[in-house]
C-alpha positions as CSV (number, residue, x, y, z in Angstrom):
1,M,70.7,76.8,215.5
2,L,73.3,76.9,212.7
3,F,74.5,73.7,211.2
4,V,78.0,73.6,209.5
5,Q,78.6,70.5,207.4
6,K,82.0,69.1,207.4
7,P,83.5,68.6,204.0
8,G,83.4,64.8,203.5
9,I,85.6,62.5,201.2
10,K,83.3,63.2,198.1
11,S,83.6,66.9,198.3
12,L,87.5,66.5,198.9
13,I,87.7,64.3,195.8
14,C,85.5,66.7,193.6
15,A,87.6,69.7,194.5
16,M,90.7,67.9,193.7
17,A,89.5,66.7,190.4
18,L,88.2,70.2,189.6
19,G,91.5,71.7,190.4
20,A,93.4,69.1,188.3
21,L,91.1,69.8,185.4
22,S,91.5,73.5,185.6
23,A,95.2,73.2,185.6
24,Q,95.3,71.1,182.4
25,V,92.9,73.6,180.7
26,L,95.4,76.5,181.5
27,A,98.4,74.7,180.6
28,A,97.0,73.7,177.2
29,D,98.4,75.7,174.2
30,P,96.5,78.7,173.1
31,P,94.6,78.2,169.8
32,K,96.9,79.2,167.0
33,D,95.8,81.8,164.5
34,P,95.2,80.8,160.9
35,T,97.7,82.0,158.3
36,V,94.7,83.9,156.4
37,K,91.7,85.4,158.0
38,K,88.7,85.9,155.7
39,S,86.4,88.5,157.6
40,D,82.5,88.6,157.5
41,A,82.9,91.3,155.0
42,G,84.8,89.0,152.8
43,I,88.4,90.7,153.0
44,C,91.3,88.3,153.0
45,H,93.7,89.3,155.9
46,D,97.1,87.9,156.2
47,A,99.7,88.5,159.1
48,S,100.9,91.5,156.9
49,S,97.7,93.2,157.0
50,S,97.0,95.9,159.6
51,S,93.4,94.3,160.3
52,Y,94.7,91.0,161.0
53,G,94.9,91.1,164.7
54,N,91.6,93.0,165.0
55,T,89.7,90.5,162.8
56,K,87.9,88.3,165.4
57,K,84.9,87.0,163.3
58,F,86.6,85.1,160.3
59,T,86.6,81.9,158.1
60,P,90.3,80.5,158.3
61,F,92.4,79.8,155.1
62,N,95.9,78.2,154.7
63,S,96.8,80.9,152.1
64,L,95.7,84.2,150.4
65,D,95.3,82.3,147.1
66,E,92.9,79.9,148.7
67,C,91.0,82.8,150.5
68,V,90.7,84.6,147.0
69,K,89.5,81.7,145.1
70,S,86.8,81.2,147.7
71,G,85.3,84.7,146.7
72,G,87.4,86.7,149.1
73,K,89.0,90.1,148.3
74,L,92.2,91.4,149.2
75,P,92.6,94.6,151.4
76,A,92.7,98.2,149.5
77,G,96.2,98.7,148.1
78,K,97.3,95.1,148.6
79,T,98.3,92.7,145.6
80,M,98.9,89.1,145.3
81,P,102.5,87.9,146.1
82,V,104.5,86.7,143.1
83,V,105.0,83.0,143.5
84,E,108.0,81.8,141.8
85,V,107.5,78.7,139.8
86,V,109.9,75.9,139.4
87,K,109.7,73.9,136.0
88,K,110.5,70.3,135.6
89,S,111.0,69.7,132.1
90,E,110.0,66.7,130.0
91,S,113.6,65.5,130.3
92,G,113.5,65.6,134.1
93,I,115.5,68.7,134.8
94,C,114.4,71.3,137.5
95,H,114.7,75.0,136.4
96,D,114.3,77.8,138.6
97,K,114.3,81.5,137.8
98,T,118.2,81.2,137.8
99,S,118.5,78.6,135.3
100,A,119.7,79.6,131.9
101,S,117.1,77.5,130.4
102,Y,114.0,78.9,132.5
103,E,112.4,81.0,129.9
104,Q,112.9,78.5,127.0
105,T,111.4,75.5,128.8
106,K,107.8,75.7,127.6
107,K,106.5,72.0,128.5
108,F,106.9,71.4,132.0
109,T,105.3,70.3,135.3
110,E,105.1,72.9,137.7
111,F,106.4,73.1,141.5
112,K,106.7,75.5,144.4
113,S,110.2,74.6,145.0
114,V,113.5,73.2,143.7
115,D,113.4,70.8,146.6
116,E,109.8,69.5,145.7
117,C,111.1,69.0,142.1
118,L,114.0,67.0,143.2
119,K,112.1,64.9,145.4
120,S,109.7,64.1,142.6
121,G,112.6,62.4,140.7
122,G,113.9,65.6,138.9
123,K,117.5,66.6,138.7
124,L,119.5,69.9,138.7
125,P,120.8,71.3,135.2
126,K,124.3,70.9,134.4
127,K,126.6,74.1,135.0
């Protein structure tokens, strides 16, 4: 004789909960790739590297500079990008590469952008 058990309320609740959980997992955003991946071989790949997408085992970094400073190497033929420095002079003026006084400004605080320099209390040069 074959017995067939009818699903009870517990089975129904478990099935509904499992379905809801599965829907949440599927709807979650996929993990975001890091800006730079340092491969197991110690090579730093950013999104412009042809090996970036193929690199599956890696240590994530926020920048190439950070990766290289950790002991990583750049891929063959790749060089570090040139980072423009904004100089905030002792008098509080923010000079970027287009400023007439950029090269003459020797004592300064370094910033990554004019906006950062201005937010620190700096001002633009007079024209």
